[in-house]
Structures are given as structure tokens and as C-alpha cells.
C-alpha positions in Angstrom: 17.8 6.2 -4.1 15.2 6.9 -1.5 15.3 10.2 0.5 14.5 10.1 4.2 12.2 13.1 4.7 9.6 14.4 7.0 6.1 13.4 5.9 5.1 17.0 5.1 8.1 17.4 2.9 7.6 14.0 1.2 4.0 14.9 0.3 4.9 18.4 -0.8 7.6 17.1 -3.2 5.7 14.1 -4.5 1.9 14.6 -4.5 0.6 17.2 -7.0 -2.9 18.5 -7.9 -4.5 16.3 -10.6 -2.3 13.3 -9.8 -3.4 9.7 -10.0 -2.7 8.4 -6.4 -2.7 4.9 -5.1 -2.8 4.4 -1.3 -2.6 0.7 -0.6 -2.7 -1.7 2.4 -5.1 -4.6 2.7 -6.7 -4.3 6.1 -3.1 -4.1 7.4 -0.7 -1.1 7.1 -3.2 1.4 5.6 -1.4 4.8 5.3 -3.7 7.0 7.3 -1.1 9.5 8.5 0.0 10.1 4.9 -3.5 10.5 3.7 -4.2 13.1 6.3 -1.1 15.0 5.3 -2.4 15.1 1.7 -5.7 16.6 3.0 -3.8 19.1 5.2 -1.8 20.3 2.2 -5.0 20.8 0.2 -4.4 18.6 -2.8 -7.2 18.7 -5.3 -8.5 16.8 -8.4 -6.8 13.6 -7.4 -7.8 10.3 -9.1 -7.7 7.8 -6.3 -6.8 4.1 -6.8 -7.3 1.5 -4.1 -8.4 -2.1 -4.1 -10.5 -1.7 -1.0 -11.3 2.0 -0.3 -12.5 2.3 3.3 -12.4 5.1 5.9 -9.3 6.8 4.5 -10.7 7.3 1.1 -14.1 8.3 2.6 -12.2 11.1 4.2 -10.4 12.2 1.0 -13.6 12.1 -0.9 -15.5 13.9 1.8 -13.1 16.9 1.8 -13.4 17.2 -2.0 -9.9 16.1 -2.8 -11.0 13.4 -5.3 -12.3 13.8 -8.8 -12.6 10.0 -9.3 -11.7 6.6 -8.0 -10.7 3.2 -9.4 -11.5 0.4 -7.0 -12.8 -3.1 -6.5 -14.8 -2.9 -3.3 -15.8 0.1 -1.2 -17.2 0.1 2.4 -16.5 0.4 6.1 -15.3 -3.2 6.7 -17.5 -5.1 9.0 -19.8 -2.1 9.6 -21.5 -0.8 6.4 -21.4 1.9 3.8 -19.0 4.7 3.2 -21.3 7.7 3.7 -19.1 10.3 2.2 -18.5 8.1 -0.9 -22.2 7.5 -1.3 -23.0 11.2 -0.9 -20.5 12.1 -3.6 -21.9 9.5 -6.0 -25.6 10.0 -5.2 -25.7 13.8 -4.5 -22.4 15.1 -6.0 -21.4 16.4 -2.6 -18.9 18.0 -2.1 -18.3 17.4 -5.9 -19.1 14.7 -8.5 -17.0 11.6 -8.4 -16.1 9.5 -11.4 -16.0 5.7 -10.6 -14.1 2.9 -12.3 -15.2 -0.4 -10.6 -13.3 -3.7 -11.1 -12.9 -7.0 -9.4 -10.2 -7.7 -6.9 -8.5 -10.1 -9.4 -8.5 -7.4 -12.1 -7.0 -4.8 -9.8 -4.3 -7.0 -8.6 -3.4 -8.1 -12.1 -3.5 -4.5 -13.3 -1.0 -3.5 -10.6 1.3 -6.3 -11.6 1.1 -5.2 -15.3 2.0 -1.7 -14.2 4.9 -3.0 -12.2 6.1 -4.9 -15.2 5.7 -1.9 -17.5 3.1 -3.6 -19.6 0.1 -1.8 -21.2 -2.6 -4.0 -19.9 -3.4 -7.1 -17.8 -5.1 -10.3 -18.8 -7.0 -12.6 -16.6 -9.6 -15.3 -16.6 -12.4 -13.3 -15.0 -15.7 -11.5 -15.5 -17.3 -14.6 -17.0 -21.0 -14.1 -16.5 -20.5 -10.9 -14.7 -22.3 -7.6 -15.4 -19.4 -5.2 -14.8 -18.1 -5.3 -18.4 -21.5 -4.1 -19.5 -21.1 -0.8 -17.5 -17.4 -0.3 -17.5 -15.7 0.4 -20.8 -12.3 -0.2 -19.3 -13.0 -3.9 -19.2 -12.4 -5.5 -22.6 -11.4 -8.9 -24.0 -8.5 -10.3 -26.0 -8.1 -13.6 -27.8 -5.0 -15.7 -27.1 -3.1 -16.1 -30.3 -2.0 -19.6 -29.3 -5.2 -21.2 -28.0 -8.0 -19.0 -29.2 -9.2 -18.5 -25.6 -11.0 -15.3 -24.9 -9.6 -13.5 -21.8 -10.6 -10.4 -19.9 -8.3 -7.4 -20.3 -7.9 -4.2 -18.2 -5.5 -1.3 -18.4 -2.4 -1.5 -16.4 -2.3 0.7 -13.2 0.5 3.2 -13.4 0.0 5.8 -10.6 1.7 9.1 -10.6 2.4 8.4 -6.9 1.9 5.4 -4.6 1.7 5.8 -0.9 2.0 2.9 1.6 2.8 2.3 5.2 5.5 -0.3 6.2 7.0 -1.7 9.3 10.6 -0.6 9.0 13.2 1.0 6.8 17.0 1.1 7.1 19.0 4.2 6.9 19.7 3.7 3.2 15.9 3.7 2.5 15.3 0.0 2.0 11.8 -0.9 3.3 10.5 -4.0 5.0 6.9 -5.3 4.9 5.6 -8.5 6.4 2.3 -10.0 7.4 -0.6 -9.3 5.0 1.3 -7.4 2.3 -1.5 -6.9 -0.2 -0.4 -5.2 -3.4 1.9 -2.6 -1.7 5.0 -3.9 -3.5 3.3 -3.8 -6.9 1.8 -0.4 -6.3 5.2 1.1 -5.5 6.9 -0.6 -8.5 4.1 0.5 -10.8 4.3 4.2 -9.7 6.4 7.0 -11.0 7.0 8.2 -7.5 6.4 6.7 -4.0 6.1 7.6 -0.4 6.6 5.0 2.3 5.8 5.9 6.0 7.3 3.5 8.5 7.1 2.6 12.2 10.9 2.5 12.7 14.1 3.4 11.0 16.8 0.9 11.9 20.4 0.0 11.2 19.5 -3.5 9.8 16.2 -4.8 8.5 16.9 -8.5 9.2 13.8 -9.8 7.5 12.5 -12.4 10.0 9.6 -14.2 8.3 9.0 -16.3 5.2 6.7 -13.7 3.6 8.9 -10.7 4.2 9.0 -8.3 1.3 11.9 -5.9 1.0 11.5 -2.9 -1.3 15.0 -1.7 -2.4 15.9 1.9 -1.9 16.2 2.4 -5.7 12.5 1.6 -6.1 11.3 4.1 -3.4 11.3 7.9 -3.7 10.8 9.0 -0.1 10.7 7.4 3.3 9.1 9.1 6.3 9.3 8.0 10.0 5.7 8.1 11.3 5.2 5.8 14.3 1.5 4.8 14.5 0.9 6.0 10.9 -1.4 3.1 10.0 -3.9 3.7 12.9 -6.8 2.8 13.0 -5.7 -0.1 10.8 -3.0 -2.3 12.3 0.8 -2.8 12.0 1.8 -6.4 12.7 3.9 -6.6 15.8 3.3 -2.9 16.7 -0.4 -2.3 17.4 -3.8 -3.9 16.8 -6.7 -2.7 14.6 -9.1 -0.3 16.3 -12.4 -1.9 15.6 -14.0 0.7 17.9 -12.9 3.5 15.5 -14.4 1.8 12.5 -17.7 1.4 14.3 -17.6 5.0 15.5 -16.8 6.3 11.9 -20.3 5.1 10.7 -21.9 7.8 12.9 -19.3 10.5 12.3 -19.5 10.2 8.5 -23.3 10.0 8.2 -23.8 13.7 8.6 -21.9 16.3 6.6 -21.4 18.7 9.5 -20.2 16.0 12.0 -17.8 14.8 9.3 -16.4 18.3 8.6 -16.0 18.9 12.4 -14.1 15.7 12.8 -11.8 16.6 9.9 -11.1 20.0 11.3 -10.2 18.7 14.8 -8.4 15.5 13.9 -6.8 16.3 10.6 -6.5 20.0 9.9 -5.5 20.9 13.5 -3.4 17.8 13.9 -0.1 16.4 12.5 1.8 13.2 11.8 3.2 13.3 15.4 -0.3 12.7 16.8 -0.2 9.2 15.5 2.7 8.3 17.8 0.4 7.7 20.7 -0.9 4.6 18.9 2.6 3.2 18.3 4.8 0.8 20.3 5.8 -2.8 19.8 3.4 -5.2 21.3 1.9 -8.6 20.4 -0.8 -8.3 17.8 -3.4 -11.0 18.2 -5.7 -10.2 15.4 -4.8 -10.3 11.7 
């Protein structure tokens, strides 16, 4: 059953040096507050997994927390490159970074395979693509019934999955709605999980056709962190800060300005600092 913990306690108990860590959220509900807590606690040698690593993983890579990353697209969405990611790959600063690049379809299928406790995922993909030439983790299998050759990738089974969600009840059941990405699959595939939420309520009352409820028995820890997805958005709570994504391009270009930002806004801050972004309000952009 899920334990309701402070974010610092949840990270201390569930994220360990050397872990494989998935922090998911597709444009929506990206777990920034939890990622910052991982940085504050000085976790090292993490192998990061994320379908679309953007600013949060740029920060984790830039502080030297990551030894590698499995991903299917990397960039500052709508703006440009991730400068800390590029610096690590091109110049090994602050340390070398192993990369394992896939397609979106392969990543999503690999999470599903992990959630189902299968060893690998199959998909119709990579036909005519060059990634299999450079990634030894993309192989092929032949269907024993039809003879069709299919792509195969290893299942994703993180040591810990970290997501942000809208609400949890007092028993630790968790509600997501809106764009739900692969958060459900990441949690079900992981050995341990941390879910930060906007609210803890008496009843979830899922209101929409695409609501997803993660049962308490599938979650390790729940932490109340209002605003914890900022600068991404939480449907019904706050909008995406496009201005921050634009500003990050300049902050992250220079190593010194990046480290100064981390010192001020991460190391000298805490989960409570995200609360100023919280508050239920109509969210016009998705």
C-alpha cells in the first residue's frame, strides 16, 4: 500500500545511487519538484529513462547526476536544443553520458512490456530507419505463426518511476487525467514509485472519460506537492509557462549561468517553493 510521505522522505527512501530512474509526463504533469529533490539529495550515477527528455533532464544531466539516458526525443520543446545534454555528449561535461536512443513507439511498447512483466516488446517499426544500425538494443524477431519480421526492444523495468498527478486520496490511490502519456505504464513497470500530487482528497471521483486511477497497491509513495509540475502544466490547476522554456535556452547555454541557476532555484529552494504556481484555474492550453 502507498505511504503518504514528504517529498524529501519519499526520495530518500526510494531513489538510490546507481538506480535506473524514469520520470515521465508528456508535456503535461512533468515531475519537476521531485527531480529537484533528487538533485538536492545528491543522487549520482543514475541511468535516466524518459520518452521526451526536456528541461528537467537537462538539469539532472548538467549537475552530473546521470551516467546515461534511454530516450526517444530530446530537446527544449518549441525552442531548440538541450545545451547541458549536448555538452555532456559532445564534451563529456560534467561527465560522459551513455545514450540509448529509440523511437516513441518503441519506448511506449517497452514500458508496456515492463508493466506486463515481459522480457521485451515487439512492434512494427524501424523499417528503413538507421537507428538499428547504431543501437544494439534494437533487434528483430520472426513471428512463429506468420513469418513476419518484427522489431524487438528490451522491456523497460526501472528501479524507480517518478510521476506527477492531479490528486490522491488518503489511501494512496492516484488520479491522472488529460494527457496521461506513459505514466501508468512507467509506475506499473517499476520496482518502486513516487507520485507527487496537487491535492490529497477524501474521494477521487474520476470525472472524465480518460481518467486513469493507479491503485494504492501499485504505488510506493505519495507526496503532496502543489505546483510540483511547474513549468509544465497540470490540467485544471495551472498552465504551462512557455516563458520559462524560452528563458531556459539562455540560462543553460553557459555552464556558469546554469550552475548559478541550480544553486539559487534548486539547492537553496525546496518543494514548498512550487506552491506559488498552484491553484485551481481553467487551463486553456493543452
